[in-house]
C-alpha positions in Angstrom: -9.0 -12.1 12.6 -7.4 -12.1 9.2 -4.7 -9.9 7.6 -5.1 -6.2 6.7 -2.6 -4.4 4.5 -2.5 -0.5 4.5 -0.4 1.5 2.1 0.7 4.9 3.4 2.8 5.8 0.3 6.2 4.9 -1.0 7.4 1.7 0.7 5.6 2.4 4.0 2.9 -0.2 4.8 1.2 -1.5 7.8 0.6 -5.3 7.9 -1.8 -6.3 10.6 -1.8 -10.0 11.3 -2.7 -12.1 14.3 -3.1 -9.0 16.5 0.4 -7.8 15.6 1.1 -4.5 13.7 4.1 -4.6 11.4 5.3 -1.3 9.8 7.6 -1.3 6.8 10.2 1.4 5.9 8.5 4.3 7.6 8.9 7.7 5.8 6.8 10.4 7.4 8.1 13.6 5.9 6.8 16.0 3.1 10.3 16.6 1.8 13.5 14.5 1.7 16.6 16.2 0.2 15.6 16.9 -3.4 12.4 14.9 -3.2 9.0 16.2 -2.2 5.8 14.3 -1.5 3.6 15.1 -4.6 0.5 13.0 -3.8 -1.5 12.2 -0.7 -1.3 13.6 2.8 1.4 12.7 5.2 0.5 9.5 7.1 -1.6 10.1 10.2 -0.3 9.5 13.7 -1.8 5.9 13.8 0.6 5.0 11.0 3.4 5.1 13.4 1.7 2.7 15.8 3.5 -0.7 15.5 4.7 -3.7 17.4 7.7 -4.2 15.1 9.2 -2.0 12.3 11.1 -3.5 9.4 13.8 -1.6 7.5 14.8 -3.1 4.2 18.0 -1.2 3.5 20.0 1.9 4.3 18.9 4.4 1.6 17.5 7.5 3.3 14.0 7.0 1.8 13.8 3.7 3.6 15.9 4.2 6.7 14.9 7.7 7.9 15.9 8.4 11.5 13.7 11.4 11.8 10.6 9.3 10.9 11.7 6.7 13.3 11.5 9.2 16.2 7.7 9.1 15.7 7.6 5.5 17.0 6.7 4.8 20.6 9.7 4.2 23.0 10.6 0.6 23.2 9.2 -0.3 19.7 11.0 -3.3 18.2 13.1 -2.3 15.1 14.7 -4.8 12.7 17.4 -3.4 10.4 20.1 -4.9 8.1 23.3 -6.1 9.7 25.8 -3.2 10.0 23.1 -0.5 9.8 24.0 1.1 13.2 27.7 1.3 12.1 26.7 3.1 8.9 24.0 5.5 10.2 25.0 7.5 13.3 21.4 8.8 13.6 20.2 5.2 14.1 22.7 4.6 17.0 21.3 7.6 18.8 17.8 6.0 18.7 19.0 2.7 20.2 17.5 2.0 23.7 20.9 0.7 24.9 22.2 4.3 24.5 18.9 6.2 24.9 16.4 5.0 27.6 13.5 6.3 25.6 14.8 4.8 22.3 14.0 1.8 20.2 14.9 -1.9 20.7 17.1 -2.4 17.6 18.0 -5.8 16.2 20.3 -6.2 13.2 19.5 -9.1 10.9 20.6 -10.7 7.7 19.0 -13.1 5.2 17.9 -16.3 6.9 17.4 -14.8 10.4 14.0 -15.2 12.0 12.5 -13.1 14.8 9.2 -13.8 16.7 7.0 -10.9 17.6 3.9 -12.0 19.4 2.0 -14.4 17.2 3.9 -13.7 14.0 7.3 -14.7 12.8 9.5 -12.4 10.6 12.1 -13.9 8.4 14.7 -11.8 6.5 15.2 -12.8 2.9 17.7 -11.5 0.3 17.1 -8.7 -2.1 19.0 -7.7 -5.2 19.7 -4.0 -4.5 22.6 -1.7 -3.4 22.2 -1.7 0.4 24.8 1.0 1.1 23.8 4.3 2.8 25.7 6.2 0.1 26.5 5.2 -3.5 30.2 4.9 -2.7 32.3 2.9 -0.4 32.3 -0.8 0.7 29.2 -2.9 0.9 28.8 -3.5 4.7 25.0 -3.9 4.9 22.8 -6.2 2.8 19.5 -5.1 1.3 16.7 -7.3 2.6 13.1 -8.3 2.1 11.0 -9.8 4.8 8.3 -12.5 5.1 5.8 -12.0 7.8 4.1 -15.2 8.8 1.0 -15.4 11.0 -2.5 -16.2 9.6 -1.0 -15.2 6.2 2.5 -15.2 4.8 3.2 -11.6 3.6 6.3 -10.8 1.5 7.5 -7.2 1.8 10.2 -6.9 -0.9 11.8 -3.6 0.1 13.7 -2.5 -3.0 14.9 -5.3 -5.3 15.5 -6.4 -8.8 14.7 -9.8 -10.2 17.3 -12.4 -9.3 17.9 -16.1 -9.8 16.4 -18.2 -7.1 14.0 -15.4 -6.0 11.0 -17.7 -5.4 13.1 -20.3 -3.6 14.7 -17.6 -1.3 11.3 -16.1 -0.4 9.4 -19.3 -0.2 5.6 -19.8 -0.4 3.7 -16.6 0.3 0.0 -15.5 0.2 0.5 -11.8 -0.2 3.3 -9.9 -2.0 4.0 -6.2 -1.5 6.1 -5.4 -4.5 7.9 -2.2 -5.6 6.8 -1.2 -9.1 8.4 2.2 -9.7 10.6 4.7 -8.0 11.0 8.4 -7.2 12.4 9.7 -10.5 12.0 9.6 -14.3 14.4 6.6 -14.6 15.0 3.5 -12.5 18.5 2.3 -11.9 19.7 -1.3 -11.5 18.3 -3.3 -8.6 14.7 -2.1 -9.0 11.5 -3.5 -10.4 9.4 -1.6 -12.9 5.8 -2.6 -13.5 6.7 -5.3 -16.1 9.6 -6.8 -14.1 7.4 -6.8 -10.9 4.8 -8.7 -12.9 7.5 -11.2 -13.8 8.4 -11.5 -10.1 4.8 -12.1 -9.3 4.6 -14.9 -11.8 7.6 -16.6 -10.0 6.3 -16.0 -6.5 2.7 -17.0 -7.2 1.0 -15.5 -4.2 -2.8 -15.2 -4.1 -2.8 -11.3 -3.6 -0.4 -8.5 -4.6 -0.2 -4.9 -3.7 2.0 -2.5 -5.7 4.1 0.0 -3.7 7.0 2.3 -4.1 5.5 4.6 -6.7 3.3 7.7 -6.9 4.5 9.4 -3.8 7.9 11.3 -4.0 9.4 13.0 -7.0 12.3 15.3 -7.6 11.6 19.0 -7.1 11.3 20.8 -10.5 10.8 17.6 -12.5 7.0 17.5 -12.3 6.6 17.5 -16.1 9.4 15.0 -16.9 7.9 11.6 -17.7 4.9 12.0 -15.4 3.6 8.6 -16.4 6.5 7.1 -14.4 5.0 8.8 -11.3 1.3 8.0 -11.8 1.2 5.0 -14.0 3.2 2.1 -12.5 0.4 0.7 -10.2 -2.2 0.3 -13.0 0.4 -0.8 -15.5 1.5 -3.5 -13.0 -2.1 -4.7 -12.7 -2.4 -4.9 -16.5 0.9 -6.8 -16.9 0.1 -9.1 -14.0 -3.2 -10.0 -15.6 -1.2 -11.5 -18.5 1.8 -13.0 -16.6 0.1 -14.1 -13.4 -3.6 -14.2 -14.0 -4.4 -16.2 -10.9 -3.1 -13.4 -8.6 -5.6 -10.7 -7.4 -3.9 -7.3 -7.7 -5.0 -4.4 -5.5 -3.6 -1.0 -6.4 -4.3 1.2 -3.3 -4.5 4.9 -2.7 -2.5 6.4 0.1 -4.1 5.4 3.4 -6.3 2.7 1.8 -6.4 -0.9 3.1 -7.2 -4.3 1.7 -8.0 -7.5 3.7 -6.8 -10.3 1.5 -8.0 -13.9 2.2 -5.1 -16.1 3.0 -4.5 -18.9 0.5 -5.4 -22.4 1.7 
């Protein structure tokens, strides 16, 4: 059956493995606050079809309640511990409050959830997991490893951190953020070079760059445009030097790759 990865833009991907559809950080809007989608059409309706949806952290470009309303009632949703307390819009989507809502489970690093023939394990990420850039840290930022016929690591948003490879474990496919939504990246992010360094530590067989080339601040189209268009190809170039055994697949929005699982 194999594994198929589809990139819909930003951090939104579908991982199909063992007959299970896993959707990551769904964002299905043309505009989000001061950001607009500059490249690619909005994901089609089939992008919202999933058996389980993974949310890596609480930032609104990763946990977006309005996008979650496109999911079918009863869809399984895994979110970081404390997310429902921090995001009232998420509580309104919970099937325990809303009969047509989503089956929401809060997780933290180390937790494992079985969905059909796949197992999803939450792993740590080095990123500010708060909903807003102020206040106490109540929810962790997470990555996820999806294990079925392949082991696929979705990193969410993260910087490099000590023990990253040990925390993630052996993987066949890595979906790594390589950019952002503005001219400058803050702490807790990977640019193309740091993502290639992460790739060298993780040593998967296949990598797909994500989290670039989709959203950009309104009015800043001409400011450092290479930071919008360039990270995917730059990541591929850097990876060729730092992790030459890894096959890197920069995708266009809506494009898919079917990587062979490592032995």
